[in-house]
C-alpha positions in Angstrom: -20.8 47.9 0.4 -21.0 45.8 3.6 -18.3 45.9 6.2 -15.6 43.3 5.3 -15.4 42.2 8.9 -19.1 41.4 9.0 -18.8 39.3 5.8 -15.8 37.5 7.2 -17.7 36.5 10.4 -20.7 35.5 8.4 -18.7 33.2 6.1 -16.7 31.9 9.1 -19.8 31.0 11.0 -21.4 29.2 8.1 -18.4 27.0 7.5 -17.5 26.4 11.2 -21.0 25.3 12.2 -21.4 21.6 12.5 -24.0 19.3 14.0 -23.4 18.6 17.7 -25.3 15.4 17.3 -23.2 12.6 18.7 -22.2 9.6 16.6 -25.1 7.3 16.6 -24.6 3.6 16.2 -26.9 1.1 14.7 -27.3 -2.7 15.0 -25.0 -3.3 12.0 -22.0 -1.8 13.9 -22.2 -4.8 16.3 -22.8 -7.7 13.9 -20.3 -10.5 14.6 -18.6 -12.0 17.6 -17.2 -9.9 20.5 -15.0 -11.0 23.5 -14.6 -9.2 26.8 -10.9 -8.4 27.1 -10.5 -5.5 29.6 -12.4 -3.9 32.5 -12.0 -0.3 33.7 -12.3 -0.5 37.5 -11.5 1.2 40.7 -10.9 0.0 44.2 -11.6 3.3 45.8 -8.8 5.2 44.0 -8.2 6.2 40.4 -9.7 3.9 37.7 -7.5 1.7 35.6 -7.8 -1.0 32.9 -7.3 -4.6 33.9 -6.8 -7.3 31.2 -9.2 -10.2 31.5 -8.6 -13.8 30.5 -11.5 -16.0 29.3 -13.9 -13.0 29.2 -17.5 -13.5 28.2 -18.5 -13.5 24.6 -21.4 -12.1 22.6 -22.4 -12.7 19.0 -24.8 -10.3 17.4 -26.8 -11.4 14.3 -28.4 -9.4 11.5 -31.9 -10.6 12.5 -31.6 -8.6 15.8 -30.8 -11.6 18.0 -27.7 -12.4 20.0 -26.1 -15.3 21.8 -23.9 -15.0 24.8 -22.1 -17.1 27.5 -22.6 -14.4 30.1 -25.3 -16.3 32.0 -25.5 -20.1 32.0 -29.3 -20.0 32.7 -30.0 -18.1 29.4 -27.7 -17.7 26.4 -29.8 -15.8 23.8 -32.1 -12.9 23.3 -32.8 -9.8 21.2 -30.9 -6.6 20.9 -31.1 -3.1 19.4 -29.2 0.2 19.6 -30.8 3.5 20.4 -28.9 6.8 20.9 -25.5 5.2 21.6 -27.1 2.7 23.9 -27.2 -1.1 23.6 -30.3 -2.8 24.8 -30.3 -6.5 25.5 -33.3 -8.6 26.3 -32.7 -12.3 27.2 -35.6 -14.4 26.0 -35.7 -17.3 28.5 -38.8 -17.9 30.6 -38.4 -17.1 34.2 -34.9 -15.7 33.7 -34.1 -12.4 35.4 -30.9 -10.6 35.9 -30.1 -8.0 38.6 -28.8 -5.9 35.6 -32.3 -5.5 34.0 -34.3 -2.3 34.1 -38.1 -2.3 34.8 -38.8 -3.2 31.2 -36.6 -6.3 31.3 -33.7 -4.8 29.3 -30.0 -4.6 30.2 -28.9 -1.2 29.0 -25.3 -0.2 28.3 -23.8 3.0 26.9 -21.7 2.3 23.8 -18.5 3.9 22.7 -16.4 2.6 19.8 -12.7 3.3 20.3 -11.8 1.6 17.0 -13.5 -0.6 14.5 -12.4 -3.7 16.5 -13.1 -2.4 20.0 -16.3 -1.3 21.8 -16.5 0.0 25.3 -19.7 -0.6 27.3 -20.8 1.1 30.5 -23.8 -0.3 32.4 -26.8 2.1 32.8 -29.3 -0.4 34.3 -29.1 -2.6 37.3 -26.6 -2.1 40.0 -24.2 0.7 38.9 -20.6 0.8 40.0 -20.1 3.6 42.5 -16.7 4.5 41.2 -17.8 3.8 37.6 -16.9 0.9 35.5 -16.6 0.1 31.8 -15.9 -3.0 29.8 -13.9 -3.3 26.6 -14.9 -6.0 24.0 -12.8 -6.9 21.0 -14.2 -8.1 17.8 -13.0 -11.7 17.1 
């Protein structure tokens, strides 16, 4: 008969193992209209959340397109999610943003803190030295 302690650890390890794969989001998690409501900023000290009035809005559609009032020069484009990142590509001729990467996408890390709130953190373009994040609420 095998050692009972060996069997206990074998059973424990089987049931305690779980995938370390992070939650992955897909486009459908974003469908609908979102409004920027808070910014996580720092002025050289600890970061803190600041409530924003009249924040920009995004609307994500099932066909992979979006509309936004973020830039007056261009208000629409395509989007997709990949490994907890949101990739936005504005589709206006001659439009460029300082937030774009070399491929022309604005990239943001995604974190859902509830079904009605998503936090984005820029990963392309100028990056905040102290770090910054933005909270959007589903409307």
